[in-house]
ZAZA-437719 format. One record per residue: residue number from 1; chain; x, y, z of N, C-alpha, C, CB in turn. Coordinates in Angstrom, 2 decimals, decimal comma. Glycine has a CB too. Example, Ala and Ser with C-alpha at 12.3 -4.5 7.8 and 13.67 -1.06 7.14 Angstrom:
[1; 'A'; [13,19; -5,69; 7,80]; [12,30; -4,50; 7,80]; [13,20; -3,30; 7,80]; [11,31; -4,47; 9,05]]
[2; 'A'; [12,85; -2,25; 7,08]; [13,67; -1,06; 7,14]; [12,90; 0,03; 7,87]; [14,08; -0,60; 5,72]]
END
This chain:
[1; 'A'; [-35,56; -0,39; 23,71]; [-35,74; -0,62; 25,14]; [-35,17; 0,58; 25,87]; [-35,05; -1,95; 25,59]]
[2; 'A'; [-35,96; 1,28; 26,62]; [-35,55; 2,46; 27,37]; [-35,58; 2,13; 28,86]; [-36,47; 3,67; 27,05]]
[3; 'A'; [-34,41; 2,13; 29,51]; [-34,31; 1,76; 30,91]; [-33,55; 2,81; 31,71]; [-33,63; 0,39; 31,05]]
[4; 'A'; [-33,69; 4,06; 31,36]; [-32,86; 5,10; 31,94]; [-33,00; 5,22; 33,45]; [-33,19; 6,39; 31,32]]
[5; 'A'; [-34,11; 4,82; 34,05]; [-34,27; 4,96; 35,50]; [-33,68; 3,78; 36,27]; [-35,72; 5,12; 35,84]]
[6; 'A'; [-33,33; 2,70; 35,59]; [-32,80; 1,52; 36,26]; [-31,27; 1,56; 36,30]; [-33,27; 0,24; 35,56]]
[7; 'A'; [-30,71; 1,11; 37,41]; [-29,27; 1,03; 37,52]; [-28,78; -0,40; 37,37]; [-28,82; 1,60; 38,84]]
[8; 'A'; [-29,65; -1,37; 37,58]; [-29,25; -2,77; 37,47]; [-30,26; -3,53; 36,63]; [-29,12; -3,42; 38,87]]
[9; 'A'; [-29,75; -4,33; 35,70]; [-30,61; -5,13; 34,84]; [-30,09; -6,55; 34,84]; [-30,67; -4,54; 33,39]]
[10; 'A'; [-31,00; -7,51; 34,96]; [-30,67; -8,93; 34,83]; [-31,40; -9,46; 33,62]; [-31,04; -9,74; 36,13]]
[11; 'A'; [-30,67; -10,13; 32,74]; [-31,26; -10,74; 31,56]; [-31,03; -12,23; 31,68]; [-30,64; -10,16; 30,23]]
[12; 'A'; [-32,12; -12,99; 31,72]; [-32,04; -14,44; 31,90]; [-32,70; -15,13; 30,72]; [-32,71; -14,87; 33,22]]
[13; 'A'; [-32,08; -16,19; 30,23]; [-32,66; -17,00; 29,17]; [-32,28; -18,42; 29,48]; [-32,17; -16,56; 27,74]]
[14; 'A'; [-33,23; -19,27; 29,76]; [-32,92; -20,63; 30,21]; [-33,07; -21,68; 29,12]; [-33,79; -20,99; 31,35]]
[15; 'A'; [-33,71; -21,35; 28,01]; [-33,80; -22,36; 26,96]; [-32,63; -22,20; 25,99]; [-35,16; -22,25; 26,20]]
[16; 'A'; [-32,61; -22,94; 24,92]; [-31,46; -22,97; 24,02]; [-31,42; -21,81; 23,03]; [-31,46; -24,24; 23,26]]
[17; 'A'; [-32,44; -20,99; 22,98]; [-32,41; -19,87; 22,03]; [-31,47; -18,78; 22,54]; [-33,82; -19,31; 21,79]]
[18; 'A'; [-31,04; -17,95; 21,62]; [-30,11; -16,88; 21,95]; [-30,81; -15,72; 22,65]; [-29,42; -16,38; 20,70]]
[19; 'A'; [-30,04; -15,03; 23,48]; [-30,52; -13,75; 23,98]; [-30,52; -12,81; 22,79]; [-29,62; -13,19; 25,17]]
[20; 'A'; [-31,63; -12,12; 22,53]; [-31,70; -11,28; 21,33]; [-30,69; -10,14; 21,40]; [-33,12; -10,72; 21,16]]
[21; 'A'; [-30,22; -9,69; 20,24]; [-29,29; -8,57; 20,23]; [-29,95; -7,35; 20,88]; [-28,84; -8,24; 18,78]]
[22; 'A'; [-29,18; -6,59; 21,59]; [-29,73; -5,41; 22,24]; [-28,66; -4,35; 22,33]; [-30,28; -5,75; 23,63]]
[23; 'A'; [-29,08; -3,12; 22,32]; [-28,15; -2,00; 22,49]; [-28,42; -1,42; 23,87]; [-28,32; -0,90; 21,34]]
[24; 'A'; [-27,47; -1,58; 24,77]; [-27,69; -1,12; 26,12]; [-27,07; 0,24; 26,38]; [-27,15; -2,12; 27,09]]
[25; 'A'; [-26,50; 0,84; 25,34]; [-25,93; 2,17; 25,54]; [-27,00; 3,22; 25,70]; [-25,02; 2,53; 24,39]]
[26; 'A'; [-28,25; 2,90; 25,38]; [-29,34; 3,85; 25,60]; [-29,75; 3,89; 27,07]; [-30,55; 3,49; 24,72]]
[27; 'A'; [-29,25; 2,95; 27,86]; [-29,54; 2,91; 29,29]; [-28,42; 3,69; 30,00]; [-29,63; 1,42; 29,82]]
[28; 'A'; [-28,53; 4,98; 29,99]; [-27,43; 5,84; 30,42]; [-27,03; 5,64; 31,88]; [-27,79; 7,26; 30,21]]
[29; 'A'; [-27,97; 5,28; 32,73]; [-27,67; 5,14; 34,16]; [-27,39; 3,70; 34,57]; [-28,82; 5,68; 34,97]]
[30; 'A'; [-27,37; 2,80; 33,60]; [-27,12; 1,39; 33,90]; [-25,69; 1,20; 34,40]; [-27,39; 0,50; 32,65]]
[31; 'A'; [-25,56; 0,70; 35,62]; [-24,22; 0,49; 36,18]; [-23,93; -0,99; 36,43]; [-24,07; 1,28; 37,47]]
[32; 'A'; [-24,96; -1,81; 36,57]; [-24,77; -3,23; 36,85]; [-25,60; -4,05; 35,87]; [-25,16; -3,57; 38,31]]
[33; 'A'; [-24,95; -5,02; 35,24]; [-25,62; -5,85; 34,24]; [-25,24; -7,31; 34,47]; [-25,24; -5,40; 32,81]]
[34; 'A'; [-26,24; -8,16; 34,63]; [-26,06; -9,60; 34,76]; [-26,76; -10,26; 33,58]; [-26,64; -10,14; 36,13]]
[35; 'A'; [-26,03; -11,04; 32,81]; [-26,60; -11,74; 31,66]; [-26,37; -13,23; 31,84]; [-25,98; -11,23; 30,31]]
[36; 'A'; [-27,46; -13,99; 31,85]; [-27,37; -15,43; 31,96]; [-28,10; -16,04; 30,78]; [-27,95; -15,95; 33,31]]
[37; 'A'; [-27,35; -16,70; 29,91]; [-27,95; -17,33; 28,74]; [-27,07; -17,17; 27,52]; [-29,32; -16,74; 28,47]]
[38; 'A'; [-27,34; -17,96; 26,50]; [-26,52; -18,00; 25,29]; [-26,62; -16,69; 24,53]; [-26,95; -19,16; 24,40]]
[39; 'A'; [-25,47; -16,21; 24,10]; [-25,41; -15,00; 23,27]; [-24,72; -15,36; 21,97]; [-24,65; -13,84; 24,01]]
[40; 'A'; [-25,26; -14,90; 20,87]; [-24,62; -15,14; 19,57]; [-23,22; -14,55; 19,56]; [-25,47; -14,55; 18,41]]
[41; 'A'; [-23,12; -13,30; 20,04]; [-21,82; -12,65; 20,18]; [-21,96; -11,54; 21,21]; [-21,31; -12,08; 18,81]]
[42; 'A'; [-20,84; -11,15; 21,75]; [-20,81; -10,08; 22,74]; [-21,03; -8,74; 22,03]; [-19,47; -10,08; 23,52]]
[43; 'A'; [-21,84; -7,85; 22,60]; [-21,98; -6,53; 21,99]; [-20,63; -5,81; 21,93]; [-23,00; -5,67; 22,77]]
[44; 'A'; [-20,48; -4,90; 20,99]; [-19,26; -4,10; 20,90]; [-19,19; -3,15; 22,10]; [-19,21; -3,31; 19,56]]
[45; 'A'; [-18,00; -2,65; 22,37]; [-17,78; -1,77; 23,52]; [-18,75; -0,60; 23,53]; [-16,35; -1,26; 23,52]]
[46; 'A'; [-18,98; 0,02; 22,38]; [-19,85; 1,20; 22,30]; [-21,32; 0,88; 22,55]; [-19,70; 1,86; 20,95]]
[47; 'A'; [-21,67; -0,40; 22,53]; [-23,05; -0,79; 22,78]; [-23,37; -0,96; 24,27]; [-23,35; -2,08; 22,06]]
[48; 'A'; [-22,35; -0,91; 25,11]; [-22,55; -0,98; 26,56]; [-22,77; 0,41; 27,12]; [-21,34; -1,65; 27,25]]
[49; 'A'; [-23,45; 0,47; 28,25]; [-23,64; 1,74; 28,94]; [-22,28; 2,34; 29,29]; [-24,50; 1,55; 30,22]]
[50; 'A'; [-22,11; 3,63; 29,11]; [-20,84; 4,26; 29,48]; [-20,59; 4,28; 30,98]; [-20,80; 5,67; 28,95]]
[51; 'A'; [-21,63; 3,99; 31,77]; [-21,53; 4,01; 33,23]; [-21,47; 2,61; 33,85]; [-22,69; 4,76; 33,81]]
[52; 'A'; [-21,26; 1,59; 33,04]; [-21,26; 0,22; 33,54]; [-20,06; -0,02; 34,45]; [-21,24; -0,78; 32,36]]
[53; 'A'; [-20,35; -0,42; 35,69]; [-19,29; -0,68; 36,67]; [-19,18; -2,16; 37,03]; [-19,53; 0,13; 37,93]]
[54; 'A'; [-20,25; -2,92; 36,80]; [-20,25; -4,34; 37,17]; [-20,92; -5,14; 36,07]; [-20,97; -4,56; 38,52]]
[55; 'A'; [-20,25; -6,20; 35,61]; [-20,79; -7,05; 34,56]; [-20,58; -8,51; 34,95]; [-20,13; -6,74; 33,20]]
[56; 'A'; [-21,64; -9,30; 34,84]; [-21,58; -10,73; 35,09]; [-22,15; -11,45; 33,87]; [-22,36; -11,12; 36,38]]
[57; 'A'; [-21,39; -12,39; 33,33]; [-21,85; -13,24; 32,24]; [-21,82; -14,68; 32,71]; [-20,99; -13,06; 30,96]]
[58; 'A'; [-22,89; -15,42; 32,40]; [-22,96; -16,84; 32,75]; [-23,72; -17,57; 31,66]; [-23,64; -17,04; 34,14]]
[59; 'A'; [-23,20; -18,73; 31,27]; [-23,83; -19,59; 30,26]; [-23,99; -18,89; 28,92]; [-25,19; -20,06; 30,75]]
[60; 'A'; [-23,14; -17,91; 28,65]; [-23,22; -17,15; 27,40]; [-22,69; -17,94; 26,22]; [-22,44; -15,85; 27,53]]
[61; 'A'; [-21,79; -18,90; 26,50]; [-21,21; -19,78; 25,49]; [-20,55; -19,00; 24,36]; [-22,28; -20,69; 24,93]]
[62; 'A'; [-19,80; -17,98; 24,72]; [-19,09; -17,18; 23,73]; [-17,92; -17,98; 23,17]; [-18,60; -15,85; 24,34]]
[63; 'A'; [-17,75; -17,96; 21,88]; [-16,64; -18,65; 21,24]; [-15,42; -17,77; 21,07]; [-17,07; -19,18; 19,91]]
[64; 'A'; [-15,62; -16,47; 21,03]; [-14,51; -15,52; 20,87]; [-14,14; -14,93; 22,22]; [-14,89; -14,40; 19,86]]
[65; 'A'; [-12,87; -14,68; 22,41]; [-12,35; -14,08; 23,63]; [-13,08; -12,76; 23,90]; [-10,82; -13,85; 23,52]]
[66; 'A'; [-13,74; -12,63; 25,04]; [-14,47; -11,40; 25,34]; [-13,59; -10,24; 25,81]; [-15,51; -11,68; 26,39]]
[67; 'A'; [-12,35; -10,53; 26,19]; [-11,48; -9,51; 26,78]; [-11,20; -8,31; 25,87]; [-10,19; -10,12; 27,17]]
[68; 'A'; [-10,95; -8,48; 24,57]; [-10,69; -7,31; 23,73]; [-11,82; -6,28; 23,72]; [-10,42; -7,76; 22,33]]
[69; 'A'; [-13,04; -6,74; 23,94]; [-14,18; -5,81; 24,02]; [-14,33; -5,27; 25,44]; [-15,49; -6,51; 23,58]]
[70; 'A'; [-14,33; -6,17; 26,41]; [-14,61; -5,77; 27,79]; [-13,51; -4,91; 28,40]; [-14,82; -6,99; 28,64]]
[71; 'A'; [-12,27; -5,10; 28,00]; [-11,16; -4,35; 28,59]; [-11,21; -2,85; 28,26]; [-9,83; -4,93; 28,12]]
[72; 'A'; [-12,07; -2,49; 27,32]; [-12,19; -1,09; 26,92]; [-13,33; -0,36; 27,63]; [-12,41; -1,00; 25,43]]
[73; 'A'; [-14,07; -1,06; 28,49]; [-15,15; -0,40; 29,23]; [-14,51; 0,50; 30,29]; [-16,13; -1,46; 29,89]]
[74; 'A'; [-14,69; 1,81; 30,17]; [-13,89; 2,76; 30,96]; [-14,15; 2,76; 32,45]; [-14,13; 4,12; 30,45]]
[75; 'A'; [-15,36; 2,41; 32,89]; [-15,69; 2,48; 34,31]; [-15,88; 1,12; 34,96]; [-16,93; 3,29; 34,50]]
[76; 'A'; [-15,59; 0,04; 34,24]; [-15,82; -1,30; 34,76]; [-14,92; -1,58; 35,96]; [-15,59; -2,35; 33,66]]
[77; 'A'; [-15,54; -1,90; 37,10]; [-14,82; -2,19; 38,34]; [-14,80; -3,68; 38,65]; [-15,44; -1,44; 39,49]]
[78; 'A'; [-15,88; -4,39; 38,30]; [-16,01; -5,81; 38,61]; [-16,45; -6,57; 37,36]; [-17,03; -6,03; 39,77]]
[79; 'A'; [-15,71; -7,61; 37,03]; [-16,07; -8,48; 35,91]; [-16,10; -9,91; 36,41]; [-15,07; -8,32; 34,72]]
[80; 'A'; [-17,25; -10,56; 36,22]; [-17,41; -11,96; 36,59]; [-17,78; -12,75; 35,34]; [-18,49; -12,12; 37,70]]
[81; 'A'; [-16,91; -13,67; 34,96]; [-17,21; -14,59; 33,87]; [-17,38; -15,95; 34,52]; [-16,07; -14,61; 32,77]]
[82; 'A'; [-18,62; -16,40; 34,53]; [-18,97; -17,63; 35,25]; [-19,18; -18,78; 34,28]; [-20,23; -17,42; 36,10]]
[83; 'A'; [-19,59; -19,91; 34,82]; [-19,71; -21,18; 34,11]; [-20,23; -21,02; 32,68]; [-20,63; -22,10; 34,87]]
[84; 'A'; [-19,44; -21,54; 31,76]; [-19,79; -21,59; 30,34]; [-20,03; -20,23; 29,71]; [-21,01; -22,44; 30,17]]
[85; 'A'; [-19,52; -19,18; 30,31]; [-19,66; -17,87; 29,67]; [-18,73; -17,75; 28,47]; [-19,38; -16,74; 30,68]]
[86; 'A'; [-17,57; -18,44; 28,55]; [-16,60; -18,45; 27,45]; [-16,13; -19,88; 27,25]; [-15,39; -17,50; 27,75]]
[87; 'A'; [-16,18; -20,34; 26,00]; [-15,85; -21,73; 25,70]; [-14,46; -21,92; 25,11]; [-16,87; -22,29; 24,76]]
[88; 'A'; [-13,74; -20,83; 24,87]; [-12,43; -20,91; 24,26]; [-11,35; -21,38; 25,22]; [-12,05; -19,59; 23,69]]
[89; 'A'; [-10,14; -21,54; 24,68]; [-9,01; -22,02; 25,46]; [-8,11; -20,90; 25,97]; [-8,20; -22,98; 24,65]]
[90; 'A'; [-8,08; -19,76; 25,25]; [-7,16; -18,68; 25,59]; [-7,89; -17,36; 25,78]; [-6,09; -18,55; 24,52]]
[91; 'A'; [-7,38; -16,57; 26,72]; [-7,85; -15,20; 26,92]; [-6,63; -14,30; 26,94]; [-8,69; -15,05; 28,24]]
[92; 'A'; [-6,82; -13,08; 26,42]; [-5,73; -12,13; 26,41]; [-6,23; -10,75; 26,84]; [-5,08; -12,06; 25,01]]
[93; 'A'; [-5,58; -10,20; 27,86]; [-5,85; -8,83; 28,29]; [-4,69; -7,99; 27,77]; [-5,99; -8,71; 29,88]]
[94; 'A'; [-5,00; -7,01; 26,95]; [-3,97; -6,17; 26,34]; [-3,29; -5,28; 27,36]; [-4,57; -5,32; 25,24]]
[95; 'A'; [-2,10; -4,81; 26,99]; [-1,40; -3,83; 27,82]; [-2,33; -2,64; 28,04]; [-0,04; -3,38; 27,15]]
[96; 'A'; [-2,42; -2,20; 29,26]; [-3,27; -1,07; 29,66]; [-4,77; -1,36; 29,58]; [-2,96; 0,12; 28,81]]
[97; 'A'; [-5,16; -2,62; 29,39]; [-6,57; -2,98; 29,37]; [-7,17; -2,91; 30,77]; [-6,76; -4,39; 28,79]]
[98; 'A'; [-8,47; -2,71; 30,85]; [-9,21; -2,61; 32,12]; [-8,60; -1,55; 33,04]; [-9,24; -3,97; 32,83]]
[99; 'A'; [-8,67; -0,28; 32,66]; [-8,01; 0,77; 33,43]; [-8,54; 0,97; 34,85]; [-8,13; 2,05; 32,70]]
[100; 'A'; [-9,78; 0,55; 35,14]; [-10,37; 0,76; 36,47]; [-10,69; -0,54; 37,21]; [-11,62; 1,57; 36,34]]
[101; 'A'; [-10,50; -1,68; 36,59]; [-10,96; -2,96; 37,15]; [-10,32; -3,25; 38,50]; [-10,65; -4,09; 36,18]]
[102; 'A'; [-11,17; -3,63; 39,47]; [-10,69; -3,99; 40,81]; [-10,89; -5,47; 41,11]; [-11,41; -3,15; 41,86]]
[103; 'A'; [-11,91; -6,09; 40,50]; [-12,22; -7,49; 40,77]; [-12,40; -8,22; 39,44]; [-13,50; -7,62; 41,65]]
[104; 'A'; [-11,65; -9,31; 39,28]; [-11,81; -10,18; 38,11]; [-12,02; -11,60; 38,60]; [-10,56; -10,09; 37,17]]
[105; 'A'; [-13,17; -12,18; 38,22]; [-13,48; -13,55; 38,59]; [-13,67; -14,36; 37,30]; [-14,75; -13,62; 39,49]]
[106; 'A'; [-12,91; -15,43; 37,17]; [-13,03; -16,38; 36,07]; [-13,38; -17,71; 36,72]; [-11,71; -16,47; 35,20]]
[107; 'A'; [-14,67; -18,04; 36,74]; [-15,14; -19,18; 37,51]; [-15,72; -20,26; 36,61]; [-16,17; -18,73; 38,52]]
[108; 'A'; [-15,24; -21,47; 36,80]; [-15,76; -22,65; 36,11]; [-15,72; -22,51; 34,59]; [-17,17; -22,92; 36,56]]
[109; 'A'; [-14,64; -21,94; 34,08]; [-14,42; -21,87; 32,64]; [-13,61; -23,09; 32,25]; [-13,69; -20,52; 32,22]]
[110; 'A'; [-14,31; -24,18; 31,98]; [-13,69; -25,50; 31,83]; [-12,71; -25,59; 30,66]; [-14,76; -26,52; 31,65]]
[111; 'A'; [-12,92; -24,85; 29,60]; [-12,02; -24,94; 28,45]; [-10,81; -24,03; 28,55]; [-12,77; -24,62; 27,22]]
[112; 'A'; [-10,82; -23,08; 29,44]; [-9,75; -22,09; 29,53]; [-8,46; -22,72; 30,06]; [-10,18; -20,93; 30,44]]
[113; 'A'; [-7,40; -22,61; 29,27]; [-6,11; -23,16; 29,68]; [-5,02; -22,10; 29,74]; [-5,69; -24,26; 28,74]]
[114; 'A'; [-5,25; -20,93; 29,14]; [-4,20; -19,92; 29,11]; [-4,79; -18,53; 29,26]; [-3,39; -20,03; 27,81]]
[115; 'A'; [-4,17; -17,74; 30,13]; [-4,55; -16,35; 30,34]; [-3,30; -15,50; 30,19]; [-5,22; -16,13; 31,74]]
[116; 'A'; [-3,27; -14,66; 29,16]; [-2,15; -13,75; 28,94]; [-2,57; -12,36; 29,40]; [-1,71; -13,74; 27,44]]
[117; 'A'; [-1,71; -11,73; 30,17]; [-2,01; -10,40; 30,70]; [-0,87; -9,47; 30,31]; [-2,21; -10,43; 32,25]]
[118; 'A'; [-1,20; -8,44; 29,53]; [-0,19; -7,50; 29,07]; [0,29; -6,59; 30,18]; [-0,74; -6,67; 27,93]]
[119; 'A'; [1,50; -6,08; 30,00]; [2,11; -5,20; 31,00]; [1,27; -3,92; 31,13]; [3,57; -4,86; 30,61]]
[120; 'A'; [1,03; -3,53; 32,36]; [0,25; -2,33; 32,63]; [-1,25; -2,55; 32,64]; [0,58; -1,29; 31,63]]
[121; 'A'; [-1,68; -3,78; 32,39]; [-3,13; -4,07; 32,41]; [-3,62; -4,12; 33,85]; [-3,43; -5,42; 31,69]]
[122; 'A'; [-4,85; -3,74; 34,04]; [-5,54; -3,83; 35,34]; [-4,72; -3,22; 36,49]; [-5,86; -5,29; 35,65]]
[123; 'A'; [-4,33; -1,96; 36,40]; [-3,47; -1,38; 37,43]; [-4,11; -1,28; 38,81]; [-3,04; -0,01; 37,00]]
[124; 'A'; [-5,42; -1,31; 38,90]; [-6,12; -1,18; 40,19]; [-6,65; -2,51; 40,70]; [-7,27; -0,20; 40,08]]
[125; 'A'; [-6,30; -3,62; 40,06]; [-6,83; -4,93; 40,44]; [-6,47; -5,28; 41,88]; [-6,30; -6,01; 39,49]]
[126; 'A'; [-7,50; -5,61; 42,65]; [-7,31; -5,98; 44,05]; [-7,64; -7,44; 44,31]; [-8,15; -5,09; 44,94]]
[127; 'A'; [-8,49; -8,02; 43,45]; [-8,90; -9,41; 43,65]; [-8,94; -10,12; 42,31]; [-10,28; -9,49; 44,35]]
[128; 'A'; [-8,22; -11,21; 42,23]; [-8,23; -12,08; 41,07]; [-8,65; -13,46; 41,54]; [-6,84; -12,12; 40,35]]
[129; 'A'; [-9,78; -13,93; 41,05]; [-10,27; -15,24; 41,45]; [-10,39; -16,08; 40,19]; [-11,65; -15,14; 42,21]]
[130; 'A'; [-9,64; -17,18; 40,16]; [-9,63; -18,06; 39,00]; [-9,96; -19,47; 39,44]; [-8,26; -18,01; 38,27]]
[131; 'A'; [-10,94; -20,04; 38,77]; [-11,25; -21,45; 38,96]; [-11,38; -22,03; 37,56]; [-12,57; -21,67; 39,83]]
[132; 'A'; [-10,23; -22,40; 37,00]; [-10,18; -22,92; 35,64]; [-8,93; -23,78; 35,52]; [-10,17; -21,76; 34,58]]
[133; 'A'; [-8,68; -24,28; 34,35]; [-7,53; -25,15; 34,12]; [-6,42; -24,38; 33,44]; [-7,93; -26,37; 33,29]]
[134; 'A'; [-6,00; -23,29; 34,04]; [-5,00; -22,42; 33,44]; [-3,61; -22,88; 33,83]; [-5,21; -20,96; 33,87]]
[135; 'A'; [-2,70; -22,86; 32,85]; [-1,31; -23,17; 33,14]; [-0,77; -22,07; 34,04]; [-0,47; -23,31; 31,82]]
[136; 'A'; [-0,21; -22,45; 35,16]; [0,28; -21,47; 36,13]; [1,28; -20,50; 35,51]; [0,91; -22,17; 37,30]]
[137; 'A'; [2,14; -20,97; 34,64]; [3,16; -20,10; 34,06]; [2,58; -19,09; 33,08]; [4,20; -20,94; 33,36]]
[138; 'A'; [1,35; -19,26; 32,64]; [0,77; -18,32; 31,67]; [0,26; -17,04; 32,32]; [-0,35; -18,99; 30,91]]
[139; 'A'; [0,10; -17,03; 33,62]; [-0,31; -15,81; 34,32]; [0,96; -15,08; 34,71]; [-1,22; -16,12; 35,58]]
[140; 'A'; [1,20; -13,97; 34,11]; [2,49; -13,30; 34,28]; [2,68; -12,77; 35,68]; [2,62; -12,18; 33,28]]
[141; 'A'; [3,93; -12,69; 36,09]; [4,25; -12,19; 37,43]; [3,91; -10,72; 37,59]; [5,72; -12,41; 37,73]]
[142; 'A'; [3,72; -10,02; 36,49]; [3,36; -8,61; 36,54]; [2,09; -8,42; 37,36]; [3,17; -8,04; 35,12]]
[143; 'A'; [1,12; -9,28; 37,14]; [-0,16; -9,16; 37,84]; [0,04; -9,31; 39,34]; [-1,16; -10,20; 37,33]]
[144; 'A'; [0,78; -10,30; 39,76]; [0,90; -10,59; 41,17]; [1,67; -9,52; 41,94]; [1,58; -11,92; 41,35]]
[145; 'A'; [2,40; -8,67; 41,26]; [3,17; -7,63; 41,94]; [2,29; -6,55; 42,55]; [4,15; -7,01; 40,98]]
[146; 'A'; [1,04; -6,39; 42,07]; [0,20; -5,34; 42,64]; [-1,13; -5,82; 43,19]; [-0,05; -4,32; 41,60]]
[147; 'A'; [-1,32; -7,12; 43,30]; [-2,56; -7,63; 43,87]; [-2,49; -7,63; 45,39]; [-2,84; -9,05; 43,36]]
[148; 'A'; [-3,58; -7,23; 46,03]; [-3,63; -7,26; 47,49]; [-4,38; -8,48; 47,99]; [-4,27; -6,00; 48,03]]
[149; 'A'; [-5,24; -9,05; 47,17]; [-6,03; -10,23; 47,53]; [-6,00; -11,20; 46,37]; [-7,50; -9,85; 47,90]]
[150; 'A'; [-5,51; -12,39; 46,57]; [-5,48; -13,35; 45,48]; [-6,24; -14,61; 45,90]; [-4,02; -13,70; 45,07]]
[151; 'A'; [-7,21; -14,98; 45,09]; [-7,90; -16,25; 45,25]; [-7,64; -17,00; 43,96]; [-9,46; -16,07; 45,55]]
[152; 'A'; [-6,83; -18,01; 44,02]; [-6,36; -18,68; 42,83]; [-6,56; -20,17; 43,01]; [-4,87; -18,34; 42,55]]
[153; 'A'; [-7,46; -20,74; 42,22]; [-7,76; -22,17; 42,33]; [-7,51; -22,83; 40,98]; [-9,25; -22,40; 42,80]]
[154; 'A'; [-6,66; -23,82; 40,95]; [-6,43; -24,57; 39,71]; [-7,16; -25,89; 39,78]; [-4,92; -24,81; 39,47]]
END
């Protein structure tokens, strides 16, 4: 699939079959990607466009924590994980993960109960929006020390 002239791609799958595996690193100018539908697994970091600045996942039903892969995307500014994008209970952002991220939205992740954020992660984060069942004490105070806008819903 060659999409070099497109900057935004939406992939939608409404039935129960998986979104087919794809390598989006060949889409050099791709900066915005919206994926709605079940994915067998998240592509590895090197399979994403090096210019990706915005990513939205919805109904992906990922069983493994997506953060270890997504936190390594060098230019990612906005990450939205919406309803049923992740089915696990815990997420972990490593120390120094998401070096450019400004907006993180975790919306309607019904199974999510714990979010661990390593020291030095998301240094440019300006907006954190959470609508999940996360234990308040699991979100470290480190994050709140540099946020300018907090939308936090338990």
